[in-house]
C-alpha beads as a LAMMPS data file, in Angstrom:
LAMMPS data file: protein, C-alpha beads

86 atoms
85 bonds

1 atom types
1 bond types

-500.0 500.0 xlo xhi
-500.0 500.0 ylo yhi
-500.0 500.0 zlo zhi

Masses

1 110.0

Atoms # bond

1 1 1 -48.906 -68.560 428.449
2 1 1 -50.994 -65.400 428.333
3 1 1 -54.667 -65.446 427.636
4 1 1 -56.149 -63.067 425.117
5 1 1 -58.477 -60.458 426.589
6 1 1 -62.022 -61.718 426.668
7 1 1 -64.141 -60.376 423.840
8 1 1 -67.272 -58.660 425.067
9 1 1 -70.324 -60.478 423.767
10 1 1 -73.081 -58.561 422.017
11 1 1 -75.343 -59.203 425.023
12 1 1 -72.903 -57.517 427.380
13 1 1 -72.328 -54.412 425.223
14 1 1 -73.829 -51.336 426.880
15 1 1 -76.497 -49.802 424.657
16 1 1 -78.259 -46.462 424.950
17 1 1 -82.011 -46.732 425.654
18 1 1 -84.489 -44.598 423.708
19 1 1 -86.330 -41.817 425.569
20 1 1 -89.378 -44.085 426.043
21 1 1 -87.301 -46.970 427.427
22 1 1 -85.224 -44.585 429.574
23 1 1 -88.466 -43.576 431.349
24 1 1 -88.634 -47.160 432.671
25 1 1 -84.993 -48.324 433.036
26 1 1 -83.052 -45.049 433.317
27 1 1 -81.008 -43.118 430.734
28 1 1 -77.611 -44.749 431.338
29 1 1 -76.284 -47.150 428.673
30 1 1 -76.923 -50.742 429.814
31 1 1 -76.307 -54.253 428.473
32 1 1 -79.434 -55.982 427.093
33 1 1 -79.439 -58.379 430.034
34 1 1 -79.645 -55.479 432.512
35 1 1 -82.385 -53.763 430.485
36 1 1 -84.567 -56.883 430.635
37 1 1 -83.813 -57.309 434.346
38 1 1 -84.878 -53.708 435.020
39 1 1 -88.021 -54.161 432.903
40 1 1 -88.969 -57.171 435.031
41 1 1 -88.287 -55.204 438.234
42 1 1 -90.629 -52.487 436.929
43 1 1 -93.299 -55.040 435.912
44 1 1 -93.209 -56.731 439.329
45 1 1 -93.065 -53.444 441.280
46 1 1 -96.159 -52.142 439.449
47 1 1 -97.977 -55.503 439.521
48 1 1 -98.338 -55.636 435.724
49 1 1 -98.415 -59.398 435.243
50 1 1 -101.814 -60.694 434.113
51 1 1 -103.206 -62.516 437.192
52 1 1 -104.966 -65.062 434.949
53 1 1 -101.802 -65.801 432.932
54 1 1 -98.507 -64.742 434.544
55 1 1 -96.688 -65.054 431.179
56 1 1 -98.581 -62.008 429.919
57 1 1 -97.667 -58.457 430.843
58 1 1 -100.362 -55.785 431.045
59 1 1 -98.727 -52.548 429.892
60 1 1 -99.224 -49.264 431.708
61 1 1 -98.657 -45.983 429.821
62 1 1 -94.829 -46.091 430.173
63 1 1 -94.549 -49.708 429.031
64 1 1 -97.021 -49.205 426.198
65 1 1 -94.780 -46.400 424.860
66 1 1 -91.947 -48.950 424.686
67 1 1 -93.776 -52.144 423.718
68 1 1 -96.532 -50.639 421.564
69 1 1 -99.380 -52.863 422.814
70 1 1 -101.753 -53.140 425.777
71 1 1 -100.612 -56.691 426.538
72 1 1 -97.495 -58.641 425.531
73 1 1 -96.134 -62.079 426.349
74 1 1 -92.868 -62.459 428.235
75 1 1 -91.418 -63.952 425.033
76 1 1 -92.127 -60.762 423.047
77 1 1 -90.575 -58.562 425.736
78 1 1 -86.913 -58.848 424.668
79 1 1 -87.610 -58.351 420.966
80 1 1 -89.811 -55.312 421.489
81 1 1 -87.451 -53.741 424.051
82 1 1 -84.455 -54.407 421.756
83 1 1 -85.884 -52.002 419.182
84 1 1 -85.364 -49.204 421.729
85 1 1 -81.617 -49.831 422.182
86 1 1 -78.867 -48.335 420.050

Bonds

1 1 1 2
2 1 2 3
3 1 3 4
4 1 4 5
5 1 5 6
6 1 6 7
7 1 7 8
8 1 8 9
9 1 9 10
10 1 10 11
11 1 11 12
12 1 12 13
13 1 13 14
14 1 14 15
15 1 15 16
16 1 16 17
17 1 17 18
18 1 18 19
19 1 19 20
20 1 20 21
21 1 21 22
22 1 22 23
23 1 23 24
24 1 24 25
25 1 25 26
26 1 26 27
27 1 27 28
28 1 28 29
29 1 29 30
30 1 30 31
31 1 31 32
32 1 32 33
33 1 33 34
34 1 34 35
35 1 35 36
36 1 36 37
37 1 37 38
38 1 38 39
39 1 39 40
40 1 40 41
41 1 41 42
42 1 42 43
43 1 43 44
44 1 44 45
45 1 45 46
46 1 46 47
47 1 47 48
48 1 48 49
49 1 49 50
50 1 50 51
51 1 51 52
52 1 52 53
53 1 53 54
54 1 54 55
55 1 55 56
56 1 56 57
57 1 57 58
58 1 58 59
59 1 59 60
60 1 60 61
61 1 61 62
62 1 62 63
63 1 63 64
64 1 64 65
65 1 65 66
66 1 66 67
67 1 67 68
68 1 68 69
69 1 69 70
70 1 70 71
71 1 71 72
72 1 72 73
73 1 73 74
74 1 74 75
75 1 75 76
76 1 76 77
77 1 77 78
78 1 78 79
79 1 79 80
80 1 80 81
81 1 81 82
82 1 82 83
83 1 83 84
84 1 84 85
85 1 85 86
């Protein structure tokens, strides 16, 4: 019995980041999961979590170019970043 090759899920498909997103995560095509992981690495490395409410992210200039706001919640992060993937 042979198994059919596994279909790649939409989450695992490598997508090209926009120029604004590439400034944060790099220009190579990445799956959505990796993009979000790299965004979190950037947020933690630059200490951008709101100290009063860790679920909120305070955007610096690079993140604001991607997310469009001064402050976003962690729940908005994937939706806003997804608009920069094609």
